[in-house]
C-alpha angles and dihedrals in degrees: 000000000000104000094190093054093048090048093049092050093049096046093049091060128086119235097147111187109275092014100064101127101107093042092045090058090051092050090047089056091052093047092053088074087071104018114043092193095053111147142165115243129215094274097047099261118136120224136176146157123234109232121328122338115244113198089202092064129073118245131238120196121208109203135184127155117244103198127098133204120262145142136268132215111251102169140004115217137190113288093033093283114153130207115207146181133215126264103205129343099328113178099238092197091068098050105083110096091015122141118229143181119220105215101213133124084311126022105252125195120219143160130227104234128213133201108257114248089238089067097045124104123210094274093049090055095052101037117093111242115238130205088246088064095051132089135191113229112213098167090231131122115249090253092052091047092052091055092053105041143003142213106282096035115132123246123216120212107228115239138163125220104240130189110219126189117315114337097343121115133182130207143123118271096032078131095100112348085081088060091048090051090052089054091050089049090053092049090050091054091048095046114121095009128121102243129205091218139043106253119212126180131208124184099186133208131221100026093136091055096052111306089288100156093050089058092068108022094089097047094116104030130025114201126219091235135010121208105202118197122197140135131271133195118291122215119263130168091256094051100057093119094055134074100270137143129222115248107257094041091121122220114004107213114201125217126194144095093295089063131067109260100214097038090051092051089050090050090055091046092052091049089053094045094049094041092240111160111246145155135198126248122190123214112180093192136349110020091202089234136100089269086079091061100035092053090068098036120119108339090339132291124225107229138201118196120206118178140192120224111245132180126216096017117206095016132104092253101057108160132205141165110245089213088069090056089053091050093052093047092048093047093053091048091051091048091054097042092050092065097210104085093100118068 
């Protein structure tokens, strides 16, 4: 499977957190290649089972969230100017001069304006600009604007999918379309094989708003182990004093109280045995991922968290190394095929 092409297709789709429906249907169509029973649930998450379910076998869940951060219309002003609020942890510093699409009755293009430096006084130049101070300029009259979109409509931050040097790519929504791609890569490697476990998949909604989709996705069936795939912070020159990982590090395996002790050690052992590049991340509490919610779902779900290094998180120029996605997909496939990851 062509990881770059899958990634490009997924990142150029909408699926803003809380407004995932159209994207969820698209993802469901892609998942049906591997899971004939793939379906969209009431909250916009996509679930499916690979092959036939055998009640005599234990069940592994592959999970990655499908939503992306965005904005939402909060007020329409004279001159077609639009006030807005954030959906998820948008980096406010990066918004001025951004291009956006308001996803209303009609898709409307706009730009987030900024006061020119020539007109700023000393205080303007030193104060940090907040979303509450920003406006989207659509160029419409207020009457025209009201026919095209409404308060409460989502706003997509425009971004191109860009191939950088080597195996690096840049785009918005790599958090967590990179994780979704790793799951698809794993499914592709498992396709046609007799597996020791039932394999279920969940692409969950609402993660950026508070792990919402993970709260409900296991209502009918609690797996014996969940493999959660997300992104973690990639190394940059200005982040040397933080816990970050160089792009190209491979699969970042997390350790901490949110994750199952034995399953995580087995994950590390498999990565070593199969010569899959990896590194270790430590989370002493909340991992900030759906593993935090899945761990306490139903009667409790043992979780493993495997992440992909990503630079510039929650911006429109998130950057990853596609080789890391391949490593994560391969590691999960090896974990499932080995048949000894669940105690």
